[in-house]
C-alpha positions in Angstrom: -3.1 19.1 -1.8 -2.0 19.5 -5.5 -5.1 21.6 -6.3 -4.7 23.8 -3.2 -1.1 24.5 -4.0 -1.9 25.3 -7.7 -4.8 27.7 -6.8 -2.8 29.3 -3.9 -0.3 30.4 -6.5 -3.1 32.3 -8.3 -4.3 33.9 -5.1 -7.3 31.7 -4.7 -8.4 29.7 -1.6 -9.3 26.1 -2.3 -11.2 24.3 0.4 -11.7 20.6 0.4 -14.6 19.5 2.6 -15.0 15.9 3.8 -18.6 15.1 4.6 -20.1 12.0 6.3 -23.6 11.1 7.2 -25.3 9.4 4.2 -28.9 10.0 3.5 -29.8 10.8 7.1 -26.9 13.2 7.4 -28.0 15.0 4.2 -31.5 15.5 5.7 -30.7 16.1 9.4 -27.1 17.4 9.4 -23.8 15.6 8.6 -20.3 15.6 10.2 -18.2 18.1 8.2 -14.4 18.0 8.0 -13.1 21.0 6.1 -9.5 21.6 5.1 -7.7 24.3 3.2 -6.4 27.7 4.2 -7.4 28.5 7.8 -8.4 32.1 7.0 -11.0 30.8 4.6 -12.8 29.1 7.5 -13.6 32.6 9.0 -16.0 33.0 6.0 -17.1 29.4 5.5 -17.1 28.1 9.0 -20.4 29.8 10.2 -22.3 28.5 7.2 -20.9 24.9 7.5 -21.5 24.8 11.3 -25.1 25.9 10.8 -25.9 22.9 8.7 -23.7 20.3 10.6 -25.1 17.8 13.0 -24.9 18.8 16.7 -23.5 16.7 19.5 -25.5 16.2 22.8 -23.5 19.2 24.3 -24.7 21.4 21.4 -21.4 21.6 19.7 -21.5 21.5 15.9 -19.8 18.5 14.4 -17.7 20.7 12.2 -14.3 22.4 12.7 -11.3 23.4 10.6 -9.1 20.3 10.3 -5.9 21.6 8.8 -4.3 23.0 5.7 -4.6 21.7 2.1 -5.9 18.1 2.0 -6.2 17.5 5.8 -10.0 17.6 5.7 -10.4 15.0 3.0 -7.7 12.8 4.5 -9.5 12.7 7.9 -12.7 11.8 6.1 -10.9 9.1 4.1 -9.6 7.5 7.4 -13.1 7.9 8.9 -14.3 5.7 6.0 -11.5 3.2 6.5 -12.6 2.8 10.2 -16.1 2.5 8.9 -15.1 -0.5 6.7 -13.5 -2.3 9.7 -16.5 -1.5 11.9 -18.9 -3.0 9.5 -16.8 -6.1 8.8 -16.3 -6.9 12.4 -20.0 -6.5 13.0 -20.6 -9.0 10.2 -18.1 -11.4 11.7 -20.0 -11.2 15.0 -23.3 -11.9 13.2 -21.8 -15.0 11.5 -20.4 -16.3 14.8 -23.7 -15.7 16.6 -25.5 -17.7 13.9 -23.0 -20.5 13.2 -21.8 -21.1 16.7 -24.6 -19.9 19.0 -27.4 -20.8 16.6 -29.1 -17.5 16.8 -31.3 -16.6 13.7 -31.3 -13.1 12.4 -34.5 -12.1 14.2 -33.1 -13.3 17.5 -29.8 -11.5 16.8 -31.7 -8.3 16.3 -32.7 -8.4 20.0 -29.0 -9.1 21.0 -27.8 -6.1 19.0 -30.5 -3.9 20.4 -29.3 -4.9 23.9 -25.7 -4.3 22.9 -26.7 -0.8 21.7 -27.6 0.2 25.3 -24.0 -0.3 26.6 -20.4 0.5 25.6 -21.1 -0.7 22.0 -23.8 1.9 21.5 -23.3 3.3 18.0 -25.2 4.1 14.8 -23.9 1.0 13.1 -24.9 -1.3 16.0 -28.4 0.4 16.0 -29.0 -0.2 12.3 -27.6 -3.7 12.4 -30.5 -4.6 14.7 -32.9 -3.1 12.1 -31.4 -4.9 9.2 -31.4 -8.3 11.0 -35.0 -7.8 12.1 -36.3 -7.1 8.6 -38.5 -9.8 6.9 -38.6 -10.1 3.2 -42.1 -9.5 2.0 -41.8 -11.8 -1.0 -40.5 -15.0 0.7 -41.2 -14.4 4.4 -37.5 -15.1 5.1 -35.1 -12.9 7.0 -34.2 -10.2 4.4 -30.5 -10.8 5.2 -30.9 -14.3 3.8 -32.0 -13.1 0.4 -29.3 -10.5 -0.1 -26.4 -11.6 -2.2 -23.3 -11.9 0.0 -21.0 -9.8 -2.2 -20.1 -6.4 -0.7 -19.5 -3.4 -2.9 -17.2 -0.5 -2.2 -16.7 3.1 -3.5 -12.9 3.2 -3.0 -12.2 5.2 0.2 -11.3 2.0 2.1 -8.8 1.1 -0.6 -7.4 4.6 -0.6 -6.9 4.4 3.2 -4.9 1.2 2.8 -2.9 2.6 0.0 -2.0 5.7 2.0 -1.3 3.6 5.0 1.2 1.5 3.0 2.9 4.7 1.9 3.1 6.0 5.4 4.1 2.6 6.9 1.0 2.7 9.1 -0.1 -0.9 10.1 -3.9 -0.5 9.7 -4.4 -4.3 9.7 -8.0 -4.3 10.7 -8.9 -1.8 8.0 -6.9 -3.6 5.4 -8.5 -7.0 6.2 -12.0 -5.4 5.9 -11.2 -4.1 2.4 -9.8 -7.5 1.4 -12.9 -9.2 2.8 -15.1 -7.1 0.5 -12.9 -7.9 -2.4 -13.0 -11.7 -1.7 -16.8 -11.6 -1.3 -17.0 -10.1 -4.8 -14.5 -12.5 -6.3 -14.9 -13.7 -9.9 -18.3 -15.4 -10.3 -18.0 -19.1 -9.8 -14.7 -19.0 -7.9 -16.4 -19.3 -4.5 -18.7 -22.0 -5.7 -15.8 -23.9 -7.0 -14.0 -23.4 -3.7 -17.0 -24.8 -1.9 -16.8 -27.9 -4.1 -13.1 -28.5 -4.0 -11.6 -27.1 -0.7 -12.2 -29.2 2.4 -12.8 -27.4 5.7 -10.5 -29.6 7.6 -12.6 -29.2 10.7 -12.4 -32.2 13.1 -13.8 -32.5 16.6 -14.8 -29.1 17.8 -16.0 -27.6 21.1 -19.7 -28.5 21.6 -22.0 -25.6 20.7 -24.8 -24.6 22.9 -27.7 -22.9 21.1 -28.1 -19.4 22.5 -25.2 -19.9 24.9 -25.2 -16.6 26.8 -21.5 -17.1 27.7 -20.5 -17.2 24.0 -22.8 -14.3 23.1 -21.1 -12.2 25.8 -17.6 -13.3 24.5 -18.6 -12.1 21.0 -19.8 -8.8 22.5 -16.4 -8.2 24.2 -14.4 -9.3 21.2 -16.4 -7.0 19.0 -15.7 -4.0 21.4 -12.0 -4.8 21.6 -11.7 -5.1 17.8 -13.5 -1.8 17.3 -11.2 -0.1 19.7 -8.2 -1.4 17.8 -9.6 -0.3 14.5 -10.1 3.2 15.8 -6.6 3.2 17.3 -5.2 2.2 13.9 -7.0 5.0 12.1 -5.9 7.6 14.7 -2.3 6.4 14.5 -2.4 6.7 10.8 -3.6 10.3 11.2 -0.7 11.0 13.5 1.8 9.7 10.9 0.1 11.7 8.2 0.3 14.8 10.3 4.0 14.4 10.7 4.4 13.6 6.9 2.4 16.5 5.6 2.9 19.1 8.2 -0.6 19.0 9.7 -1.1 19.7 13.4 -4.1 17.4 13.7 -6.1 17.6 17.0 -7.3 14.0 17.5 -9.6 15.0 20.3 -11.3 17.6 18.1 -11.5 15.1 15.2 -13.2 12.5 17.5 -15.7 15.2 18.6 -16.7 15.8 15.0 -17.6 12.1 14.7 -20.0 12.1 17.6 -23.1 12.9 15.5 -24.0 13.0 11.8 -21.5 10.5 10.6 -21.6 6.7 10.1 -19.1 5.8 12.8 -20.7 7.8 15.5 -20.4 5.8 18.7 -20.3 6.1 22.5 -16.6 5.1 22.5 -15.7 8.5 20.9 -16.2 10.1 24.3 -13.4 7.7 25.6 -11.2 8.7 22.6 -11.8 12.4 23.3 -10.8 12.0 26.9 -7.7 10.1 25.9 -6.4 12.9 23.7 -7.6 15.8 25.7 -5.0 18.1 27.3 -1.2 17.8 26.8 -0.8 14.1 27.8 -2.0 12.4 24.7 -0.9 8.7 24.4 1.4 7.6 21.6 -1.3 5.1 20.7 -5.0 5.1 21.7 -4.5 1.6 23.2 -2.1 3.1 25.8 -4.8 5.4 27.3 -5.6 4.0 30.8 -9.3 3.6 30.1 -8.7 1.7 26.8 -6.0 -0.5 28.3 -8.3 -1.4 31.1 -11.2 -2.2 28.7 -8.9 -4.4 26.5 -7.5 -6.3 29.5 -11.1 -7.1 30.6 -12.1 -8.2 27.0 -8.9 -10.1 26.2 -9.8 -13.6 27.4 -13.1 -13.5 25.5 -11.4 -12.1 22.5 -9.0 -15.0 22.4 -11.8 -17.5 22.9 -13.8 -16.1 20.0 -10.9 -16.1 17.6 -9.9 -19.6 18.6 -13.5 -20.8 18.2 -13.7 -19.2 14.7 -10.5 -20.9 13.6 -11.7 -24.2 15.2 -15.0 -24.1 13.3 -13.5 -22.8 10.0 -15.4 -19.5 10.2 -13.5 -16.6 8.7 -13.0 -13.8 11.1 -10.3 -11.6 9.5 -10.8 -8.5 11.5 -11.3 -10.2 14.9 -8.1 -12.1 14.1 -5.9 -9.3 12.7 -6.8 -6.8 15.4 -5.9 -9.3 18.0 -2.6 -10.0 16.2 -1.9 -6.2 16.1 -2.5 -6.0 19.8 -0.2 -9.0 20.5 2.5 -7.6 18.1 2.6 -4.3 20.0 2.9 -5.9 23.4 5.4 -8.7 22.6 8.9 -7.9 23.9 10.5 -9.4 20.8 9.1 -10.1 17.3 10.2 -12.5 14.6 11.4 -9.5 12.5 14.9 -10.3 13.7 14.9 -13.4 11.4 13.5 -11.3 8.6 16.5 -8.9 9.0 18.9 -11.9 9.1 17.4 -13.2 5.9 17.5 -9.8 4.2 21.1 -9.4 5.1 22.0 -12.9 3.9 20.5 -12.6 0.4 20.8 -8.8 -0.2 23.4 -7.4 2.3 20.7 -5.1 3.6 22.4 -4.9 7.0 20.9 -5.0 10.5 21.3 -3.3 13.9 22.4 -5.0 17.1 20.6 -5.0 20.5 24.0 -4.5 22.2 25.0 -1.4 20.2 23.4 1.8 21.4 24.8 3.7 18.5 22.4 2.0 16.2 25.2 1.4 13.7 24.6 -0.9 10.6 26.1 -4.3 10.6 26.6 -6.9 7.8 27.6 -10.6 8.1 29.5 -12.5 5.5 27.3 -15.6 5.7 29.0 -17.9 3.1 31.4 -20.7 3.7 32.3 -22.1 7.1 32.9 -18.7 8.8 30.7 -15.8 9.7 32.3 -12.4 9.6 30.6 -9.3 10.9 31.4 -6.0 9.2 30.3 -2.8 11.1 
C-alpha cells in the first residue's frame, strides 16, 4: 500500500501480485491474485490469466482483487488458512495413530478415501502420498524419520499480526502458527519437558484399534475445523475490506482458489455459493449449507476434542475452532466479568444490557457501597 501510493504520486502504476501453487503451480499454472490500480489490469490481466490455472468450468484462477495491497493481503490470508489446514490434518493424523492405532501406511488409505468426499482437496490428496512413503534407508514410514519441527516463511505470522490489528479472531490460524513455533522450540526444551512434565492421564476410554466409529468422528471433526478456519480467514478479509476501503468479492476470491493453489478444495464451491448474489452471510458459518454441515459434525467434533484432552494429545486447532464456534453461538459470554474487572481496576467503564442508548457506566467499587456513574 505504501509503495503503490508513493508510485502513484509519480504517475506510475504499481501492481502487487499474490501467487500460490508451489512447484506444481509454477509448472502447470498457479492461482494469481493481483492488486493495484484497476486500469492496469486491462493490460496485465490477459497475460496473467493466460498462465493461471483453470478451474473445471474453464475459468482462469486469476482476477483483479482490489486497489493497492488487496492482492497480497488476500494471498497472505490464503496462507494463514493453509497453516490451519495443514495443522488440523496433522492433528487428525496423530489421533488416528495414537487412539485408533492406525500406522502411516494404513492412514494413507483412510486419507485417500476421505479425498473422494466432502474433504476432497489438494492437501488431503498429498497427505495420503506422504503417509504412504517408505524410507529407502531404514524401511520405516518416511514420516517417522522426519524431525518433528515445522518451519515457516512468515505469512502465517503476518496473518495473525494483521488479525490482531483488525480485531479479527482467527483462532484456528493463530493456534497453527503457535503449534509450529512450539514444535521448533529451543533444542532440549521438549526433551526436558518429556522428562519432567507428567501427562496426568488416568483411566481413559478404551481404544479400539482401527475403530471405524472413531475414524469417522475424526473425519467429521476435520471437516468442521476446516470450515471454521476458512470462515475465520474470510471474516478477516471482510474486516480488512472495511478498514482499507477494498470492495472484496469473497465469492470471486474463493473461485480463484479452486485450482493452482495449495488450499484448493471441494468446499470452495460451497463457499462460492454462500457468497454469490446479494444475500451474503455475515459469517460463512451462517450460510445454510455450512450450518447444516456443522450441525451434523458437531457431536463427533466434541467427542474427538474430548478424547484428545482425555488422552493428553494436543489438538490446538480442533479445540480452538470448536471454542470459536461455541463462543459465537453462546447467548452470553464471560466478557461481562472482564469488563467488571477492567472497570474496577482502571475505570474503563462498561455498557448495560438494559440501556439501549449504549451509554458508558462506571461503578465506584471501593468501601461498603457501590455507586454507578453514568
